[in-house]
A tleap script that builds the chain and sets N, CA, C and O, in Angstrom:
source leaprc.protein.ff14SB
mol = sequence {
  NMET LYS ASP LEU LEU VAL SER ILE VAL ARG
  SER LEU VAL ASN ASP PRO ASP ALA VAL THR
  VAL ASP ARG TYR ASP GLN GLY ASP LEU VAL
  VAL LEU GLU LEU ARG VAL ALA PRO ASP ASP
  MET GLY LYS VAL ILE GLY LYS GLN GLY ARG
  ILE ALA GLN ALA ILE ARG ALA LEU MET LYS
  ALA ARG ALA ALA ARG ASP GLY ARG ARG VAL
  ASP VAL LYS ILE CVAL
}
set mol.1.N position { -106.450 68.667 -47.072 }
set mol.1.CA position { -105.409 68.049 -46.281 }
set mol.1.C position { -104.222 67.659 -47.149 }
set mol.1.O position { -103.067 67.825 -46.756 }
set mol.2.N position { -104.517 67.144 -48.318 }
set mol.2.CA position { -103.457 66.719 -49.218 }
set mol.2.C position { -102.553 67.896 -49.591 }
set mol.2.O position { -101.331 67.756 -49.638 }
set mol.3.N position { -103.160 69.053 -49.854 }
set mol.3.CA position { -102.383 70.232 -50.234 }
set mol.3.C position { -101.482 70.704 -49.099 }
set mol.3.O position { -100.356 71.140 -49.342 }
set mol.4.N position { -101.966 70.621 -47.868 }
set mol.4.CA position { -101.159 71.006 -46.713 }
set mol.4.C position { -99.937 70.101 -46.598 }
set mol.4.O position { -98.827 70.585 -46.376 }
set mol.5.N position { -100.128 68.805 -46.748 }
set mol.5.CA position { -99.018 67.864 -46.650 }
set mol.5.C position { -97.994 68.118 -47.751 }
set mol.5.O position { -96.790 68.101 -47.494 }
set mol.6.N position { -98.458 68.350 -48.956 }
set mol.6.CA position { -97.545 68.610 -50.074 }
set mol.6.C position { -96.737 69.869 -49.826 }
set mol.6.O position { -95.529 69.879 -50.065 }
set mol.7.N position { -97.367 70.923 -49.356 }
set mol.7.CA position { -96.642 72.180 -49.137 }
set mol.7.C position { -95.620 72.047 -48.006 }
set mol.7.O position { -94.536 72.625 -48.086 }
set mol.8.N position { -95.949 71.302 -46.966 }
set mol.8.CA position { -94.999 71.097 -45.865 }
set mol.8.C position { -93.784 70.316 -46.351 }
set mol.8.O position { -92.645 70.704 -46.091 }
set mol.9.N position { -94.025 69.233 -47.047 }
set mol.9.CA position { -92.928 68.355 -47.461 }
set mol.9.C position { -92.070 69.008 -48.543 }
set mol.9.O position { -90.849 68.852 -48.536 }
set mol.10.N position { -92.685 69.728 -49.462 }
set mol.10.CA position { -91.910 70.391 -50.519 }
set mol.10.C position { -90.929 71.408 -49.952 }
set mol.10.O position { -89.878 71.648 -50.548 }
set mol.11.N position { -91.253 72.009 -48.813 }
set mol.11.CA position { -90.339 72.972 -48.217 }
set mol.11.C position { -89.149 72.292 -47.530 }
set mol.11.O position { -88.154 72.947 -47.219 }
set mol.12.N position { -89.251 70.983 -47.294 }
set mol.12.CA position { -88.185 70.251 -46.602 }
set mol.12.C position { -87.177 69.595 -47.544 }
set mol.12.O position { -86.013 69.435 -47.177 }
set mol.13.N position { -87.594 69.220 -48.729 }
set mol.13.CA position { -86.771 68.366 -49.588 }
set mol.13.C position { -85.975 69.161 -50.626 }
set mol.13.O position { -86.259 70.331 -50.883 }
set mol.14.N position { -84.972 68.504 -51.216 }
set mol.14.CA position { -84.172 69.120 -52.278 }
set mol.14.C position { -84.838 69.018 -53.634 }
set mol.14.O position { -84.613 69.866 -54.497 }
set mol.15.N position { -85.665 67.981 -53.841 }
set mol.15.CA position { -86.339 67.756 -55.121 }
set mol.15.C position { -87.858 67.846 -54.921 }
set mol.15.O position { -88.526 66.817 -54.813 }
set mol.16.N position { -88.409 69.065 -54.873 }
set mol.16.CA position { -89.841 69.205 -54.593 }
set mol.16.C position { -90.746 68.652 -55.692 }
set mol.16.O position { -91.916 68.366 -55.438 }
set mol.17.N position { -90.223 68.497 -56.907 }
set mol.17.CA position { -91.043 67.961 -57.998 }
set mol.17.C position { -91.312 66.472 -57.831 }
set mol.17.O position { -92.250 65.948 -58.430 }
set mol.18.N position { -90.504 65.780 -57.026 }
set mol.18.CA position { -90.666 64.341 -56.828 }
set mol.18.C position { -91.678 64.011 -55.738 }
set mol.18.O position { -91.975 62.838 -55.512 }
set mol.19.N position { -92.210 65.018 -55.061 }
set mol.19.CA position { -93.165 64.794 -53.973 }
set mol.19.C position { -94.540 64.485 -54.551 }
set mol.19.O position { -95.092 65.276 -55.316 }
set mol.20.N position { -95.089 63.329 -54.181 }
set mol.20.CA position { -96.446 62.970 -54.588 }
set mol.20.C position { -97.204 62.439 -53.379 }
set mol.20.O position { -96.625 61.805 -52.497 }
set mol.21.N position { -98.492 62.704 -53.350 }
set mol.21.CA position { -99.353 62.231 -52.272 }
set mol.21.C position { -100.592 61.602 -52.894 }
set mol.21.O position { -101.277 62.219 -53.711 }
set mol.22.N position { -100.866 60.374 -52.497 }
set mol.22.CA position { -102.090 59.693 -52.909 }
set mol.22.C position { -103.040 59.663 -51.721 }
set mol.22.O position { -102.629 59.382 -50.596 }
set mol.23.N position { -104.316 59.955 -51.976 }
set mol.23.CA position { -105.313 60.016 -50.914 }
set mol.23.C position { -106.332 58.903 -51.089 }
set mol.23.O position { -106.865 58.697 -52.180 }
set mol.24.N position { -106.595 58.188 -50.003 }
set mol.24.CA position { -107.599 57.128 -50.002 }
set mol.24.C position { -108.559 57.385 -48.848 }
set mol.24.O position { -108.125 57.543 -47.707 }
set mol.25.N position { -109.847 57.427 -49.129 }
set mol.25.CA position { -110.857 57.614 -48.091 }
set mol.25.C position { -111.425 56.261 -47.688 }
set mol.25.O position { -111.838 55.467 -48.533 }
set mol.26.N position { -111.437 56.014 -46.386 }
set mol.26.CA position { -111.994 54.779 -45.838 }
set mol.26.C position { -112.927 55.168 -44.698 }
set mol.26.O position { -112.546 55.107 -43.529 }
set mol.27.N position { -114.134 55.563 -45.036 }
set mol.27.CA position { -115.080 56.037 -44.025 }
set mol.27.C position { -114.623 57.386 -43.487 }
set mol.27.O position { -114.431 58.330 -44.254 }
set mol.28.N position { -114.448 57.479 -42.166 }
set mol.28.CA position { -113.969 58.734 -41.584 }
set mol.28.C position { -112.449 58.780 -41.505 }
set mol.28.O position { -111.889 59.745 -40.986 }
set mol.29.N position { -111.769 57.748 -42.014 }
set mol.29.CA position { -110.307 57.700 -42.032 }
set mol.29.C position { -109.800 58.108 -43.411 }
set mol.29.O position { -110.269 57.606 -44.432 }
set mol.30.N position { -108.840 59.021 -43.423 }
set mol.30.CA position { -108.184 59.437 -44.654 }
set mol.30.C position { -106.751 58.923 -44.599 }
set mol.30.O position { -106.008 59.234 -43.668 }
set mol.31.N position { -106.367 58.136 -45.598 }
set mol.31.CA position { -105.009 57.617 -45.685 }
set mol.31.C position { -104.262 58.424 -46.733 }
set mol.31.O position { -104.682 58.497 -47.888 }
set mol.32.N position { -103.151 59.030 -46.326 }
set mol.32.CA position { -102.323 59.799 -47.239 }
set mol.32.C position { -100.995 59.078 -47.397 }
set mol.32.O position { -100.259 58.913 -46.424 }
set mol.33.N position { -100.680 58.644 -48.621 }
set mol.33.CA position { -99.415 57.982 -48.900 }
set mol.33.C position { -98.471 58.998 -49.516 }
set mol.33.O position { -98.738 59.533 -50.592 }
set mol.34.N position { -97.374 59.261 -48.835 }
set mol.34.CA position { -96.401 60.256 -49.250 }
set mol.34.C position { -95.221 59.566 -49.905 }
set mol.34.O position { -94.661 58.618 -49.355 }
set mol.35.N position { -94.843 60.048 -51.091 }
set mol.35.CA position { -93.670 59.535 -51.785 }
set mol.35.C position { -92.731 60.700 -52.085 }
set mol.35.O position { -93.161 61.752 -52.558 }
set mol.36.N position { -91.445 60.500 -51.803 }
set mol.36.CA position { -90.419 61.500 -52.100 }
set mol.36.C position { -89.263 60.802 -52.801 }
set mol.36.O position { -89.233 59.574 -52.885 }
set mol.37.N position { -88.322 61.575 -53.299 }
set mol.37.CA position { -87.130 61.011 -53.927 }
set mol.37.C position { -86.346 60.239 -52.870 }
set mol.37.O position { -86.353 60.618 -51.698 }
set mol.38.N position { -85.672 59.162 -53.266 }
set mol.38.CA position { -84.916 58.362 -52.283 }
set mol.38.C position { -83.877 59.161 -51.508 }
set mol.38.O position { -83.629 58.878 -50.336 }
set mol.39.N position { -83.269 60.151 -52.144 }
set mol.39.CA position { -82.263 60.970 -51.452 }
set mol.39.C position { -82.883 61.864 -50.387 }
set mol.39.O position { -82.197 62.269 -49.448 }
set mol.40.N position { -84.166 62.177 -50.518 }
set mol.40.CA position { -84.842 63.070 -49.573 }
set mol.40.C position { -85.566 62.330 -48.455 }
set mol.40.O position { -86.143 62.967 -47.573 }
set mol.41.N position { -85.548 61.012 -48.472 }
set mol.41.CA position { -86.277 60.233 -47.471 }
set mol.41.C position { -85.802 60.566 -46.048 }
set mol.41.O position { -86.621 60.687 -45.138 }
set mol.42.N position { -84.515 60.712 -45.859 }
set mol.42.CA position { -83.980 61.025 -44.531 }
set mol.42.C position { -84.414 62.394 -44.031 }
set mol.42.O position { -84.608 62.588 -42.831 }
set mol.43.N position { -84.566 63.334 -44.938 }
set mol.43.CA position { -85.000 64.675 -44.533 }
set mol.43.C position { -86.449 64.676 -44.074 }
set mol.43.O position { -86.823 65.436 -43.181 }
set mol.44.N position { -87.258 63.833 -44.681 }
set mol.44.CA position { -88.675 63.769 -44.316 }
set mol.44.C position { -88.858 63.007 -43.001 }
set mol.44.O position { -89.718 63.352 -42.191 }
set mol.45.N position { -88.050 61.980 -42.799 }
set mol.45.CA position { -88.173 61.193 -41.569 }
set mol.45.C position { -87.494 61.895 -40.407 }
set mol.45.O position { -88.055 61.943 -39.312 }
set mol.46.N position { -86.309 62.436 -40.614 }
set mol.46.CA position { -85.601 63.155 -39.557 }
set mol.46.C position { -84.908 62.213 -38.586 }
set mol.46.O position { -85.058 60.993 -38.656 }
set mol.47.N position { -84.151 62.806 -37.685 }
set mol.47.CA position { -83.445 62.014 -36.679 }
set mol.47.C position { -84.442 61.357 -35.744 }
set mol.47.O position { -85.273 62.022 -35.124 }
set mol.48.N position { -84.344 60.052 -35.654 }
set mol.48.CA position { -85.221 59.228 -34.815 }
set mol.48.C position { -86.700 59.463 -35.131 }
set mol.48.O position { -87.553 59.277 -34.263 }
set mol.49.N position { -87.005 59.868 -36.360 }
set mol.49.CA position { -88.391 60.023 -36.795 }
set mol.49.C position { -89.098 61.255 -36.277 }
set mol.49.O position { -90.326 61.323 -36.313 }
set mol.50.N position { -88.352 62.221 -35.799 }
set mol.50.CA position { -88.992 63.403 -35.196 }
set mol.50.C position { -89.742 64.262 -36.205 }
set mol.50.O position { -90.825 64.764 -35.905 }
set mol.51.N position { -89.181 64.436 -37.389 }
set mol.51.CA position { -89.871 65.255 -38.394 }
set mol.51.C position { -91.127 64.531 -38.873 }
set mol.51.O position { -92.171 65.155 -39.064 }
set mol.52.N position { -91.026 63.227 -39.065 }
set mol.52.CA position { -92.205 62.451 -39.469 }
set mol.52.C position { -93.294 62.536 -38.408 }
set mol.52.O position { -94.472 62.663 -38.743 }
set mol.53.N position { -92.925 62.470 -37.153 }
set mol.53.CA position { -93.901 62.588 -36.070 }
set mol.53.C position { -94.549 63.962 -36.070 }
set mol.53.O position { -95.753 64.083 -35.844 }
set mol.54.N position { -93.759 64.998 -36.323 }
set mol.54.CA position { -94.301 66.364 -36.351 }
set mol.54.C position { -95.270 66.532 -37.518 }
set mol.54.O position { -96.320 67.158 -37.372 }
set mol.55.N position { -94.921 65.976 -38.671 }
set mol.55.CA position { -95.805 66.050 -39.837 }
set mol.55.C position { -97.118 65.340 -39.530 }
set mol.55.O position { -98.193 65.857 -39.834 }
set mol.56.N position { -97.034 64.162 -38.932 }
set mol.56.CA position { -98.254 63.414 -38.588 }
set mol.56.C position { -99.103 64.171 -37.569 }
set mol.56.O position { -100.330 64.161 -37.661 }
set mol.57.N position { -98.465 64.824 -36.601 }
set mol.57.CA position { -99.212 65.587 -35.594 }
set mol.57.C position { -99.946 66.757 -36.236 }
set mol.57.O position { -101.096 67.029 -35.892 }
set mol.58.N position { -99.289 67.454 -37.169 }
set mol.58.CA position { -99.947 68.563 -37.868 }
set mol.58.C position { -101.137 68.074 -38.681 }
set mol.58.O position { -102.194 68.705 -38.693 }
set mol.59.N position { -100.958 66.956 -39.352 }
set mol.59.CA position { -102.035 66.429 -40.180 }
set mol.59.C position { -103.203 65.933 -39.321 }
set mol.59.O position { -104.363 66.079 -39.708 }
set mol.60.N position { -102.903 65.352 -38.162 }
set mol.60.CA position { -103.981 64.908 -37.269 }
set mol.60.C position { -104.758 66.096 -36.724 }
set mol.60.O position { -105.977 66.023 -36.574 }
set mol.61.N position { -104.063 67.192 -36.425 }
set mol.61.CA position { -104.744 68.395 -35.943 }
set mol.61.C position { -105.645 68.969 -37.030 }
set mol.61.O position { -106.759 69.412 -36.751 }
set mol.62.N position { -105.164 68.960 -38.258 }
set mol.62.CA position { -105.968 69.464 -39.379 }
set mol.62.C position { -107.191 68.576 -39.618 }
set mol.62.O position { -108.283 69.080 -39.882 }
set mol.63.N position { -107.010 67.269 -39.526 }
set mol.63.CA position { -108.125 66.348 -39.740 }
set mol.63.C position { -109.151 66.459 -38.624 }
set mol.63.O position { -110.348 66.307 -38.871 }
set mol.64.N position { -108.710 66.719 -37.409 }
set mol.64.CA position { -109.626 66.840 -36.277 }
set mol.64.C position { -110.579 68.019 -36.466 }
set mol.64.O position { -111.719 67.978 -36.003 }
set mol.65.N position { -110.118 69.059 -37.139 }
set mol.65.CA position { -110.991 70.202 -37.416 }
set mol.65.C position { -112.178 69.791 -38.280 }
set mol.65.O position { -113.256 70.376 -38.180 }
set mol.66.N position { -111.979 68.786 -39.128 }
set mol.66.CA position { -113.039 68.289 -40.005 }
set mol.66.C position { -113.789 67.111 -39.406 }
set mol.66.O position { -114.702 66.572 -40.030 }
set mol.67.N position { -113.409 66.709 -38.194 }
set mol.67.CA position { -114.053 65.566 -37.565 }
set mol.67.C position { -113.660 64.245 -38.204 }
set mol.67.O position { -114.445 63.296 -38.211 }
set mol.68.N position { -112.455 64.182 -38.738 }
set mol.68.CA position { -111.975 62.976 -39.407 }
set mol.68.C position { -110.684 62.509 -38.754 }
set mol.68.O position { -110.117 63.192 -37.900 }
set mol.69.N position { -110.235 61.340 -39.169 }
set mol.69.CA position { -108.941 60.823 -38.731 }
set mol.69.C position { -108.046 60.705 -39.942 }
set mol.69.O position { -108.529 60.520 -41.059 }
set mol.70.N position { -106.747 60.811 -39.732 }
set mol.70.CA position { -105.814 60.737 -40.845 }
set mol.70.C position { -104.653 59.821 -40.478 }
set mol.70.O position { -104.220 59.762 -39.327 }
set mol.71.N position { -104.161 59.108 -41.489 }
set mol.71.CA position { -102.993 58.254 -41.337 }
set mol.71.C position { -102.027 58.624 -42.456 }
set mol.71.O position { -102.346 58.463 -43.634 }
set mol.72.N position { -100.844 59.122 -42.088 }
set mol.72.CA position { -99.841 59.513 -43.077 }
set mol.72.C position { -98.820 58.389 -43.165 }
set mol.72.O position { -98.152 58.055 -42.186 }
set mol.73.N position { -98.714 57.816 -44.352 }
set mol.73.CA position { -97.739 56.744 -44.590 }
set mol.73.C position { -96.657 57.264 -45.503 }
set mol.73.O position { -96.942 57.764 -46.592 }
set mol.74.N position { -95.425 57.151 -45.072 }
set mol.74.CA position { -94.287 57.572 -45.881 }
set mol.74.C position { -93.771 56.331 -46.593 }
set mol.74.O position { -93.249 55.408 -45.967 }
set mol.75.N position { -93.926 56.326 -47.904 }
set mol.75.CA position { -93.593 55.137 -48.707 }
set mol.75.C position { -92.302 55.360 -49.457 }
set mol.75.O position { -91.852 54.478 -50.188 }
savepdb mol mol.pdb
quit
């Protein structure tokens, strides 16, 4: 899951080397903390949060295949 999130976000931002994801497992919940360069924060969030919502929806669909839940936090 972490690799999928990294590949999606790296294709959106201007500074792909600044993209980092930390993964924390809490039972059946996986918490993914996404960090990007400050200049790229708007590109990841999108207008009215639409891109962030789409990223979260993709990650939830991927986690459902494994029978898990996921929470993507953009930090």
